[in-house]
N, C-alpha and C positions, 0 to 999 in steps of 0.2 A: 425677452428673457434670455440670459446666458446660463451656462452650466453652473456658475457660481451663485445663481439665484434660485436654482432648482431645489425642491424638497430633498432630493437625494444628497445634495451637497451640503445643505444647511442643517440637516438632522444630526450629523456627527462631525467631530473635528477631523480634518484631513490627517492622514497618517503616512503619506508618501509624497515625494516631490519629483516632478519632471522638470528637466532643464532643457529648454528649447530656445535657440538663438540667444543664449545667455540669460533668458528670463526664467525664473523659478515659478512653477505652477504647482500649487498644493492640490492634491487629489486624494481619493479614498481607494485603498487597495481593494476593498470588497467590490467596488464598482468596476475598476479597470481590468481586474483579472478575470471577471466572469466571461467577458466576450473576447479577450485578447490573449492568445497563446504567448505572444511576445512578453507582455507584462507579467503574466503568470510565471513564465520561466525566469525572468529577470529578478522577481521578488522572492523566488523560492530556490534560487540556485546555490545559496550558501556562499556566494562571492561577495565582492564589495558592495554591489548595488543592493543586494538583499539585506546586508547588515546595516547599511546607511539609509535604506529606504529612499534612495535617490537614484534616478535614472537619467543619464544624459542622452539626448536624441539629436543626432546630427543630420539625419537624412530627411527630416520633415520640417517645413517652415512653420512659423508661429501661427499664422492665420489658418493654415490647414489643420494644425493640431487643435486649435480652438474649435473648429467645426467638428472634428472627430470627437472631442470631449463633449461638445453639445449633444452629439448623437449618443454617446455612451451614457450620459446623464439623463437621457430621454427628454431633452428640451424640444418642444414643438418647433420645428425648423421650417421657416418660410422666409426666404428661399432656402433650400437644402444646402446650397454651396457657398453661402456668404456669411460673414460674421455680422453683417448689418441685417438683423432679422426683421426689420420693418421696411426693407426695400421693396418697392413695387416694380416688378419687371415688366418690360415690354418684350414683344417677340424678338426685337433686335438685341435686347440685352441677353435674353435666354440663350440665343444661338450665336452669340459673339465669340470671337476667338478667346477672349479673356475668360468668359464663363466656362467654355468647354475645357480650357486648360485648368481652371480651378477644379472642375469635376474630375478630370484626369488625375490631378495631384491628390485629391481626396481618395479616389479609388486606389491609387498606388500606396497611399498611407495605410488604408485598411489592409491591403495585401501585406505590406511590410510589418504591420503590427499583428498580423495573423488574426484579424477580426473577420469571421466568416458571416456571410449573409447580409452585410451592410449594403452591398451594392444593389440589392433588391430594392431598397427604398429609393435609391437614386434613379433607377430606370423606371420604376413605377411612377415616380414624380415626372420624369420626362414624358412617359406615355400619357399620363393624365393631362399634362400641358398640351400635348399634341391633340388630344381629344377635344379640349376647349378651343384652343388655337385661334381665338378671335379677340386679341387685346392689343393695346398699344397704338402707335401711329398707323395711319392707313397706307403704309408703304414698307417694303422690306429693302434694306440696303443690300448690295451685291454680296457682302460677306455673309449675311444671314442666309441667302439662297444657297450659297456654296457650302455652308456648314450644316444645314438641315439634313442632307443625305448621310453625313458621317454620324450625326446624333441618332438618326433613325436606325442606321445600321447597327450601332452599339446596342440599342434596345433589343433588336433581333438576336444579336450575338449572345446576349444574356438570357435568352430564352423567351422573351416577350414578343409581342407583335401588335399591330394595329388592325382592327377590322377594316374591311375594304371601304366602308362609307366614311370612316374617319381619315384614312389615308387619302381618299379622294378629296376630302375637305382640305387637307394639308396642301395637296398639289394645286387645287383650285385657288386657294389663298395665295400661293406663290405665283401662280399665273396672273391673277388679277392685281396683285400688289407688288410684284417683283419687276415690273417693267417689261419692255419688249425683249430683253435679253435673258428672260427667265430660263429658257431651255439651255442656253450657253452656260449660265451660272450653275444649273443643276448638273450639267455635264462636267463642269469644273469640280464640283463637289464630289461627284462619283469617282473622278480620277484620283482624288486625294485619299480614297479608302484603300488601305493596304490589303485588308482581308474582308472583301464583301461577302455578306451572308447570302447564300442562295435564295432563302425564303424572302429576304428583303428585296433582292433584285427582281424576283418574280412578282411580288406584290406591288412594288413601285412601278414596274412596267405595265401591269394591269390598270393601276390607278391613273397613270399618265395617259394611257389609251382612252380610258373612260372620260377623263376631263377634256381631252382634245376632241373626242368624238362629240361630246355634248356642247362644245363651244362653237361648232360650225353653224 
């Protein structure tokens, strides 16, 4: 389901237009202004946008805006970061450079549109996937091993965390499925983090020690 198929979209005729990458998207003011300070200001400013009920957005791509609208219209999103809602992720998909960039773009869009609290859904989603963490092919490509620390660090920076047993499982999976260079890949991933969260570094160190001790 996309936002255009949701009950919120189908119940009334759209009364506003967003222009993204030259594509016109019909939307409902009552939906988009509830959560977005940006849309509320644009449609109540008394300027051209509010008179024409038309907002041009130049800083957000079409795919990203579609995901944001899916969220605003309360579409069940699986995965949360893609317009292909039937896609089945593997661990390598979830922690690929492409996926992490998509999530970063979405979070930046929420920030630009002044939509508060949306990031909670994204980091709860990542946290939940890390708790499950046993799907896809029985191997991790090096990119996955390097990207997992950055993703976990973001979970912690947004105020969430993983219980020790779940983080142990993450590290154990990386060790068992990441090949002989898993330590080097983890180290490479940690070096990519510009602002490491102290709680994350502490918990990661404890879990790494737990896993290495139990593998002897």
